[in-house]
Rosetta silent file (secondary structure, phi, psi, omega in degrees, C-alpha in Angstrom):
SEQUENCE: XXXXXXXXXXXXXXXXXXXXXXXXXXXXXXXXXXXXXXXXXXXXXXXXXXXXXXXXXXXXXXXXXXXXXXXXXXXXXXXXXXX
SCORE:     score description
SCORE:     0.000 S_00000001
   1 L     0.000  126.704  179.350   82.358   95.500  105.643 S_00000001
   2 E  -108.893  124.104  174.677   83.399   99.141  105.469 S_00000001
   3 E  -106.437  121.274  178.265   85.893  100.539  107.968 S_00000001
   4 E  -109.650  131.948 -176.390   85.999  104.334  107.986 S_00000001
   5 E  -150.797  161.091  172.597   88.900  106.034  109.732 S_00000001
   6 L   -80.121  131.801  179.005   90.983  109.149  109.963 S_00000001
   7 L   -60.425  139.598 -175.110   94.269  108.733  108.097 S_00000001
   8 L   -77.737   77.207  178.946   97.168  108.377  110.573 S_00000001
   9 L  -104.475  128.830  179.840   98.898  111.725  110.047 S_00000001
  10 L   -57.032  133.359  178.954  101.119  113.084  112.810 S_00000001
  11 L    89.597  -10.388 -177.215   99.590  116.121  114.450 S_00000001
  12 L  -118.914   -7.706 -179.289   96.072  115.416  113.173 S_00000001
  13 L  -124.780  149.874  177.157   94.988  112.263  115.018 S_00000001
  14 L    49.949   43.940 -172.548   94.523  111.432  118.704 S_00000001
  15 H   -63.650  -26.529  178.511   95.400  115.032  119.592 S_00000001
  16 H   -69.909  -17.634  178.534   94.313  114.685  123.219 S_00000001
  17 H   -95.070    0.844 -179.587   97.080  112.114  123.663 S_00000001
  18 H   -54.784  -42.645  179.860   99.820  114.388  122.251 S_00000001
  19 H   -60.516  -30.892 -177.819  101.133  115.348  125.714 S_00000001
  20 H   -87.592  -45.019 -172.327  101.574  111.667  126.547 S_00000001
  21 H  -108.106  -19.614 -173.179  102.624  110.119  123.209 S_00000001
  22 H    79.253  161.373 -177.503  103.635  113.032  120.992 S_00000001
  23 H   -59.382  -42.220  179.728  102.301  113.544  117.454 S_00000001
  24 H   -66.543  -40.921  178.202  104.318  110.680  115.924 S_00000001
  25 H   -63.166  -37.648  177.942  103.290  108.295  118.694 S_00000001
  26 H   -67.279  -39.113  177.145   99.645  109.203  118.155 S_00000001
  27 H   -64.672  -39.609  178.028   99.953  108.547  114.418 S_00000001
  28 H   -64.528  -43.055  177.163  101.550  105.187  115.199 S_00000001
  29 H   -60.524  -44.705  179.322   98.712  104.373  117.620 S_00000001
  30 H   -60.174  -41.781  178.034   96.120  105.316  114.974 S_00000001
  31 H   -59.469  -46.712  179.523   97.843  103.023  112.457 S_00000001
  32 H   -63.033  -39.540  179.410   97.709  100.122  114.923 S_00000001
  33 H   -66.391  -39.754  178.477   94.057  100.750  115.738 S_00000001
  34 H   -66.634  -44.973  179.091   93.107  100.808  112.059 S_00000001
  35 H   -57.319  -46.782 -178.670   95.062   97.633  111.352 S_00000001
  36 H   -64.473  -42.095  179.313   93.382   95.812  114.213 S_00000001
  37 H   -62.484  -42.700  179.246   89.928   97.033  113.221 S_00000001
  38 H   -65.756  -40.113  178.441   90.443   95.908  109.622 S_00000001
  39 H   -61.990  -41.904  177.631   91.687   92.508  110.779 S_00000001
  40 H   -65.619  -41.038  177.951   88.568   92.045  112.932 S_00000001
  41 H   -61.602  -35.550  179.053   86.374   93.168  110.010 S_00000001
  42 H   -67.019  -24.604  174.791   88.075   90.552  107.847 S_00000001
  43 H   -68.506  -33.542 -179.409   86.936   87.863  110.287 S_00000001
  44 H   -81.691  -43.093 -176.638   83.360   88.928  109.628 S_00000001
  45 L  -134.646   76.700 -171.707   83.661   89.574  105.882 S_00000001
  46 L   -58.041  -31.478 -177.504   86.900   87.970  104.650 S_00000001
  47 L  -108.071    1.468 -176.773   86.479   88.819  100.978 S_00000001
  48 L  -133.215   49.349  177.886   84.515   92.041  101.322 S_00000001
  49 L  -105.778  128.618 -179.212   86.447   94.314  103.666 S_00000001
  50 E  -124.739  148.638  178.403   87.049   97.900  102.575 S_00000001
  51 E  -122.044  124.419  176.040   88.971  100.724  104.198 S_00000001
  52 E  -116.848  124.266  178.290   88.026  104.369  103.635 S_00000001
  53 E  -110.204  155.165  179.035   90.338  107.063  104.970 S_00000001
  54 L   -84.736   39.324 -172.596   89.692  110.797  105.172 S_00000001
  55 L   -93.177  143.252  171.614   92.804  111.346  103.111 S_00000001
  56 L   -86.814  -10.660  176.064   93.315  113.779  100.274 S_00000001
  57 L   -72.466  162.838  177.061   96.122  111.493   99.151 S_00000001
  58 L   -68.122  144.582 -178.485   95.408  108.800   96.620 S_00000001
  59 H   -54.544  -33.845 -178.310   94.038  105.592   98.228 S_00000001
  60 H   -67.752  -19.047 -177.903   97.013  103.613   96.929 S_00000001
  61 H   -69.322  -16.010  179.349   99.468  105.716   98.912 S_00000001
  62 H  -101.709    1.756 -171.008   98.346  103.950  102.118 S_00000001
  63 L   -63.973  -18.171 -178.137   98.399  100.432  100.662 S_00000001
  64 L   -76.056  -17.287 -173.918  101.661   99.515  102.401 S_00000001
  65 L  -115.342  -10.376  177.486  100.321   99.588  105.941 S_00000001
  66 L   -94.523  155.768 -170.929   96.833   98.150  105.955 S_00000001
  67 L   -59.833  148.411  176.866   96.300   94.396  106.147 S_00000001
  68 L   -61.744  155.556  178.590   96.319   92.238  103.019 S_00000001
  69 L    78.929   -4.819  171.550   92.965   91.213  101.525 S_00000001
  70 L   -96.404  160.579 -178.466   91.383   94.524  102.464 S_00000001
  71 E  -124.288  142.443  172.786   90.738   97.103   99.774 S_00000001
  72 E   -86.326  154.809  177.034   90.988  100.846   99.903 S_00000001
  73 L  -137.556  154.732 -179.542   88.149  102.832   98.451 S_00000001
  74 L   -55.752  137.777 -177.577   87.787  106.470   97.459 S_00000001
  75 L  -120.853   25.288  177.380   86.971  108.579  100.488 S_00000001
  76 L   -92.020   24.366  179.421   86.059  111.866   98.883 S_00000001
  77 L  -100.886  130.802  177.163   82.406  111.129   99.468 S_00000001
  78 L   -87.250  131.413  177.747   80.585  113.154  102.092 S_00000001
  79 L  -116.687  126.659  178.649   78.344  111.130  104.351 S_00000001
  80 L  -129.673  150.176  178.852   75.808  112.950  106.473 S_00000001
  81 L   -90.984  135.988  175.876   73.171  111.743  108.868 S_00000001
  82 L   -74.326  136.032 -173.326   69.599  112.790  108.261 S_00000001
  83 L  -114.931    0.000    0.000   68.367  114.590  111.264 S_00000001
């Protein structure tokens, strides 16, 4: 199971909620949403859950906040839909 998400960086995620939550609050919300999504994915595929972030940082730099048993994977791959 692959979960693809925007890395939770203040000022770059959930921007429409900035007036209500502020940039840090939006980053915190994004972190919680990713964690929950990964946990649900782990129910479906407990040993095969991967997390891909749109981060230019190394995948290991986010390893402290996503749930155990999930794996990060390189996200420098462009995915496009055939139209």
